[in-house]
C-alpha positions in Angstrom: 32.4 29.7 -18.4 33.7 32.2 -16.1 31.8 32.5 -12.7 28.4 34.8 -13.0 27.5 37.3 -11.0 23.6 36.9 -10.9 21.5 34.0 -12.1 18.5 33.2 -12.7 16.2 30.0 -11.9 13.0 29.5 -14.0 10.8 27.2 -12.5 7.3 28.8 -12.1 5.1 25.9 -11.2 3.6 23.8 -9.9 3.9 24.1 -6.1 5.4 20.3 -5.6 7.5 21.2 -8.8 9.0 24.3 -7.1 9.8 22.8 -3.7 11.4 20.1 -5.7 13.6 22.8 -7.2 14.5 24.3 -4.3 17.7 22.3 -3.5 19.1 24.0 -6.5 19.4 27.2 -4.6 21.2 25.6 -1.6 24.2 23.9 -3.9 24.5 27.0 -6.2 25.1 29.1 -2.7 27.3 26.4 -1.5 29.6 26.3 -4.2 29.3 29.5 -5.5 29.0 31.9 -2.4 28.9 35.5 -3.8 26.5 35.1 -6.8 22.9 36.2 -6.7 20.2 34.2 -7.4 16.5 35.0 -9.1 13.9 32.7 -9.3 10.8 33.3 -11.6 7.9 32.0 -10.5 3.6 32.3 -11.1 1.9 34.4 -9.0 0.1 32.0 -7.2 3.6 30.4 -6.1 5.4 33.6 -5.5 6.4 33.0 -1.9 7.6 29.3 -2.2 11.1 30.5 -3.5 11.7 32.9 -0.6 11.7 30.1 1.6 15.4 29.7 0.2 17.6 32.0 1.8 19.6 32.1 -1.2 17.0 33.4 -3.3 17.2 37.1 -3.6 14.4 38.0 -6.1 11.5 36.3 -7.3 10.5 37.5 -10.7 6.9 36.9 -10.9 4.7 35.7 -14.1 1.2 35.1 -14.4 0.7 33.0 -17.7 -2.5 31.5 -15.9 -4.1 34.7 -15.8 -2.2 36.1 -19.0 -3.8 33.4 -21.6 -7.2 34.2 -20.5 -7.1 37.7 -21.9 -3.8 37.8 -24.4 -5.2 40.6 -26.6 -6.3 42.8 -23.9 -4.0 46.0 -23.3 -3.8 45.4 -19.7 -1.9 42.1 -20.2 0.1 43.0 -23.1 1.5 46.1 -20.8 1.9 43.7 -18.0 3.9 41.1 -20.3 6.0 44.5 -21.4 6.6 45.5 -18.1 8.1 42.1 -17.1 10.2 41.7 -20.0 11.7 45.0 -19.9 12.3 44.1 -16.3 14.1 40.8 -17.2 16.2 42.5 -19.3 17.0 45.2 -17.1 18.5 42.8 -14.8 21.2 41.5 -17.1 21.5 38.1 -15.8 25.1 36.5 -16.5 23.0 33.3 -16.4 19.8 31.9 -17.2 18.6 28.2 -16.4 15.1 27.1 -17.4 14.5 23.9 -15.5 11.0 24.4 -16.5 11.1 22.2 -19.9 8.0 24.2 -21.4 7.0 26.8 -24.0 6.1 29.5 -21.8 9.3 28.9 -19.2 11.0 28.8 -22.9 9.4 32.3 -23.7 11.2 33.7 -20.4 14.4 32.3 -21.1 14.5 34.3 -24.3 12.9 37.7 -23.1 15.8 38.1 -20.7 17.5 38.7 -23.7 20.7 36.8 -22.6 21.9 33.2 -23.6 20.1 30.7 -21.6 20.3 26.8 -20.8 17.6 24.2 -20.8 17.2 20.6 -22.0 17.8 18.6 -25.1 14.5 17.9 -27.5 14.6 14.1 -26.4 14.3 15.1 -22.6 12.4 18.2 -22.4 8.6 18.2 -21.5 7.7 20.0 -24.8 10.1 19.7 -27.2 9.7 23.1 -29.1 10.8 24.9 -26.0 14.2 23.5 -26.7 14.7 26.0 -29.3 14.9 28.8 -27.1 18.1 27.6 -25.6 22.2 28.4 -26.4 22.9 25.2 -24.9 20.8 22.2 -23.7 21.2 19.5 -21.1 20.7 15.5 -21.7 19.4 14.8 -19.0 15.8 12.7 -18.7 12.5 12.4 -16.7 13.7 9.1 -15.4 16.2 10.6 -13.0 13.5 12.0 -10.9 12.9 15.6 -10.3 15.1 16.5 -7.2 18.3 15.1 -9.1 17.5 16.2 -12.5 16.9 20.1 -11.3 20.5 19.6 -9.0 22.4 18.4 -12.4 20.9 20.7 -14.4 22.4 23.7 -12.0 26.0 21.6 -11.3 26.3 21.0 -15.3 25.7 24.7 -16.2 27.6 26.3 -13.6 30.5 23.8 -13.3 30.2 22.5 -9.5 29.5 18.9 -8.2 26.9 17.4 -5.8 26.5 14.4 -4.0 23.0 13.6 -6.0 21.7 11.6 -3.4 21.5 13.9 -1.1 20.0 17.0 -1.5 19.6 19.8 0.9 16.9 22.2 0.8 17.5 24.4 3.8 14.5 26.5 3.9 13.4 28.3 6.6 9.8 29.7 7.3 9.4 33.1 8.1 5.4 33.3 8.3 2.9 33.1 11.9 1.5 29.8 11.8 -2.1 30.2 11.5 -3.6 27.7 14.0 -2.0 27.8 17.9 -2.9 24.5 19.5 -1.9 22.9 23.5 0.8 20.1 22.7 2.2 18.5 19.5 0.4 19.1 16.3 0.0 16.6 13.1 -0.9 18.3 9.9 -3.1 16.6 7.7 -2.8 17.6 3.9 -6.0 15.8 2.7 -6.9 17.2 -0.4 -5.4 17.0 -4.0 -5.8 18.6 -7.3 -7.5 15.5 -8.6 -10.1 13.2 -7.1 -8.4 9.8 -7.6 -5.5 10.8 -5.5 -7.6 11.4 -2.4 -7.3 9.3 0.6 -11.0 7.6 1.7 -12.2 9.8 4.5 -13.0 7.1 6.7 -9.5 6.2 6.9 -8.6 10.0 7.9 -10.8 9.3 10.7 -9.4 6.2 12.0 -5.8 7.6 11.6 -6.7 10.8 13.2 -8.5 8.9 16.5 -5.1 7.0 16.8 -3.1 10.2 16.9 -5.4 11.8 19.2 -4.9 8.9 21.7 -1.3 9.6 21.5 -1.8 13.3 22.2 -1.3 15.1 18.7 -3.7 17.4 17.7 -4.8 17.1 13.8 -4.7 20.8 12.1 -6.2 20.0 8.5 -5.2 22.3 5.6 -7.2 23.4 2.4 -7.5 25.6 -0.2 -10.5 26.0 -2.2 -14.1 25.6 -1.4 -14.6 22.1 -2.0 -11.5 21.2 0.1 -12.9 23.1 3.1 -16.0 21.5 3.1 -14.0 17.8 3.1 -11.3 19.3 5.6 -14.5 20.3 8.1 -16.2 16.9 7.5 -12.9 14.9 8.5 -12.5 17.3 11.5 -16.0 16.6 12.5 -15.3 13.0 12.6 -12.0 14.0 15.0 -12.7 15.2 18.5 -10.3 17.8 19.1 -8.8 18.2 15.6 -8.8 21.5 13.9 -9.2 23.2 10.2 -7.0 25.6 9.5 -8.3 29.3 8.5 -7.4 30.7 4.9 -3.7 31.7 5.2 -0.8 33.1 2.9 1.4 30.2 2.2 4.0 31.7 4.0 2.2 31.3 7.1 0.9 27.9 6.2 4.8 27.2 5.9 5.5 28.4 9.1 2.4 25.9 10.5 4.2 23.0 8.6 7.5 23.7 9.9 6.3 24.0 13.9 4.1 20.6 13.5 5.7 17.4 14.8 4.4 15.4 12.1 2.9 15.5 8.5 0.8 13.4 6.8 -0.5 14.1 3.4 -1.5 12.9 0.0 -0.1 13.4 -3.1 -0.2 17.3 -2.7 2.2 20.3 -2.8 1.1 20.9 1.1 2.7 17.5 1.8 5.8 18.1 -0.6 6.1 21.7 1.1 6.1 19.9 4.9 8.6 17.3 4.1 11.2 19.8 2.5 11.0 22.0 6.1 12.1 19.0 7.6 9.2 17.7 9.2 8.8 14.4 10.1 6.4 13.4 6.7 4.5 10.3 5.7 3.1 10.7 2.2 0.4 8.8 0.8 -0.1 7.7 -2.5 -3.2 5.9 -4.4 -2.8 7.1 -8.0 1.0 8.0 -8.7 4.4 6.3 -8.4 6.4 6.6 -5.3 9.7 6.1 -6.8 9.8 9.4 -8.7 7.0 11.5 -6.9 7.6 10.6 -3.0 8.0 13.0 -0.4 11.6 13.8 0.1 13.1 16.4 2.7 15.9 17.6 5.0 13.6 15.3 7.9 12.8 11.6 8.0 10.2 11.0 5.0 8.4 7.8 4.3 6.3 7.0 1.2 3.3 4.1 1.0 1.0 2.9 -1.6 1.3 3.7 -5.5 -0.3 3.2 -8.2 -3.4 1.7 -7.9 -3.1 1.2 -4.1 -4.9 2.4 -1.3 -2.5 2.0 2.4 -4.5 1.3 5.2 -4.6 3.3 8.6 -2.7 1.0 10.2 0.0 1.3 7.9 -0.2 4.5 7.6 0.2 4.8 11.4 3.1 2.4 11.8 4.8 4.7 9.2 4.0 7.6 11.3 5.8 5.9 14.4 9.0 5.2 12.3 9.7 8.7 10.9 9.0 10.0 14.5 11.5 7.6 16.0 13.9 8.5 13.5 13.6 11.9 14.2 14.4 11.4 17.8 17.3 9.3 17.4 18.9 12.2 14.7 
């Protein structure tokens, strides 16, 4: 294909998945420095693609909200305006690396031929009907490698698939200021079975306080805030971040000396931003879902495993040592 001038990447959710896709923007900009890259993201994650300097515009969808009132005049008008805006851009290349029915719809709404996955490798097979070109890239490749390979194959450049570069920049203002080095705690996640015991967080937090770090605990909803406050109350000097925009939280994560988190978007974001990070996994495999980023990372545990606080502390010391030796 001839070199495109405007590219649209469709990867709208979830938070961690969008983060894992952002090396695509770095790869494209490196291989094709003169192209414009736009990104499709759900409204609650619209700040995430903007962390990649190569992304120029975010096309915002609201499927999670739209599906609650599909027949209302307001929803229909909003969808129509979104479709009109997509078509007006006249993209030269559309790549759907999400692989769901809703992302396939967006690909069709652009009004130009698009690329996605084959029927046998896509999450929702009917979505493959939306594409004029299909890529045979199985999920077993791992998210980051798969997304990068999809873009490289579509646009005709080569990559080193084992060494992704995120190259993210957090431009917001950190929501918490502390004297001395901080360590970010991502203690909450979407499913209870992925949580690490609160007593383990206390043990780890006390050990890190003794080493001069101030834990900063981040949260989302009300239940998460309560959990964050419970844990902070057991660690003298620990801070609970106020509610903040994702762009500001990103700035706090990038500024921190260290991040420890369960399998949640904030932990993946910190790693992608280059912060030395330790991932704690108790219900998901580390092989394909572990933390990966521009700084040193370690992933502990796995499905049905609960790492000890001592093991996590040792991993923290290793990633900090790697950071200092770079």
